[in-house]
C-alpha positions in Angstrom: 54.3 -177.1 81.0 56.1 -180.5 80.8 55.3 -183.2 83.8 58.1 -185.7 83.6 57.0 -188.8 85.3 58.9 -191.8 85.6 57.1 -194.9 84.0 58.3 -197.0 86.3 56.7 -195.0 88.9 53.9 -193.8 88.1 51.4 -194.0 90.2 49.3 -191.3 90.9 49.8 -190.6 94.8 48.8 -188.3 97.2 52.2 -186.1 96.4 51.9 -185.7 92.6 48.4 -184.5 93.5 49.5 -182.2 95.9 51.8 -181.1 93.4 49.6 -180.7 90.8 47.3 -178.8 92.6 49.9 -176.0 93.9 51.3 -176.0 90.5 47.5 -175.1 89.7 47.3 -172.9 92.7 50.0 -171.1 91.9 50.0 -170.8 87.6 46.1 -170.4 87.7 43.2 -172.5 85.8 45.3 -171.7 82.6 47.9 -174.6 83.7 44.9 -177.5 83.2 44.9 -176.7 79.5 49.1 -176.1 79.0 50.2 -179.5 80.4 51.8 -182.3 78.5 53.5 -185.1 80.2 55.9 -187.2 78.9 56.2 -190.7 80.8 60.1 -191.4 81.0 62.0 -195.0 81.1 59.3 -196.7 78.6 62.3 -198.9 76.8 61.7 -201.4 74.1 60.8 -204.6 75.6 59.2 -205.1 78.8 59.3 -201.7 80.1 57.3 -200.9 76.6 54.9 -204.2 77.1 54.3 -203.1 80.9 53.3 -199.9 80.0 51.1 -200.8 76.7 49.4 -203.9 78.4 48.9 -202.3 82.3 47.3 -198.7 80.0 49.8 -196.8 81.6 49.1 -193.8 79.2 45.6 -193.9 79.2 45.5 -194.1 83.6 47.6 -190.9 83.6 45.8 -189.1 81.3 42.2 -190.3 83.4 44.0 -189.0 86.6 45.2 -185.6 85.1 41.7 -185.4 84.1 39.6 -186.3 87.1 42.6 -184.0 89.1 41.5 -181.2 87.2 38.4 -181.5 86.4 38.6 -180.8 82.9 37.4 -183.3 80.3 40.6 -182.6 78.1 42.5 -185.5 76.2 46.0 -184.6 77.5 49.1 -185.3 76.1 51.2 -188.5 77.5 54.6 -189.1 75.7 56.4 -192.5 76.5 60.2 -192.4 76.2 62.5 -193.6 76.2 66.1 -194.4 74.9 65.3 -196.1 71.9 62.3 -194.0 70.8 63.7 -190.9 71.7 63.2 -189.2 68.3 59.6 -190.3 67.9 59.0 -189.1 71.5 60.7 -185.9 70.3 58.8 -185.5 67.2 55.3 -186.6 69.5 56.2 -183.1 72.1 56.9 -181.3 69.6 53.4 -182.2 67.7 51.9 -181.2 71.1 53.2 -177.9 72.0 51.0 -175.7 71.5 51.5 -172.6 68.9 50.9 -170.0 71.8 53.0 -169.2 74.3 51.5 -170.5 78.0 50.9 -167.1 80.0 49.5 -167.9 82.7 46.4 -165.8 84.1 48.0 -165.3 87.5 51.5 -166.2 89.2 50.9 -166.6 93.1 54.3 -166.4 94.4 55.1 -169.3 97.1 56.8 -166.6 99.2 53.3 -164.4 99.0 51.7 -167.3 100.4 53.8 -167.3 103.3 53.4 -164.1 104.4 49.8 -164.8 104.3 50.4 -167.6 106.8 52.7 -165.9 109.1 50.1 -163.2 108.8 47.8 -165.6 110.0 49.9 -167.4 112.4 50.3 -163.6 114.4 46.5 -163.0 114.4 46.0 -166.1 116.2 48.5 -165.9 118.9 47.6 -162.2 119.2 43.9 -163.8 120.8 45.0 -166.7 122.6 47.1 -163.8 124.3 43.9 -161.9 124.9 42.2 -165.6 125.9 45.5 -166.5 128.4 45.3 -162.5 129.9 41.0 -162.8 130.6 41.8 -166.1 132.3 44.7 -164.4 133.9 43.2 -161.4 134.3 40.2 -163.6 135.8 41.9 -165.5 138.0 43.6 -162.4 139.9 40.0 -161.3 140.7 39.5 -164.6 142.2 42.8 -164.3 144.3 41.9 -160.5 145.5 38.3 -161.8 147.3 40.0 -165.0 148.7 42.4 -162.6 149.9 39.6 -160.3 151.2 37.3 -163.3 152.9 
């Protein structure tokens, strides 16, 4: 599984964490052991200098380790227009020989169906509470009318 992220927008923000968790939820725990991270826009010159000085590669690896809960040396491959061939060679070295087979695949549609059923069940419970209150009000009105 290749995660492609711009090195210019490399922050490990809540949105990115959500996406990783979402993918892990869909594909199961095998997802984490089959990740290759590609950081784009690491061209020679200022971009590459900032990439190295800010230790973006190590930071991304550390954040993914933290998110996954696994102490795995995730491959992080910087790629730019002028280091494209080297990046592709590095990428190829990190592709595992065995094809990724998820331990499960959870469909987002199944999740939506499950959530829909939860909403229907909750709606039914609320309706029962409202019906109970309505019956109590009718009983109280009946008692008032009999006074």
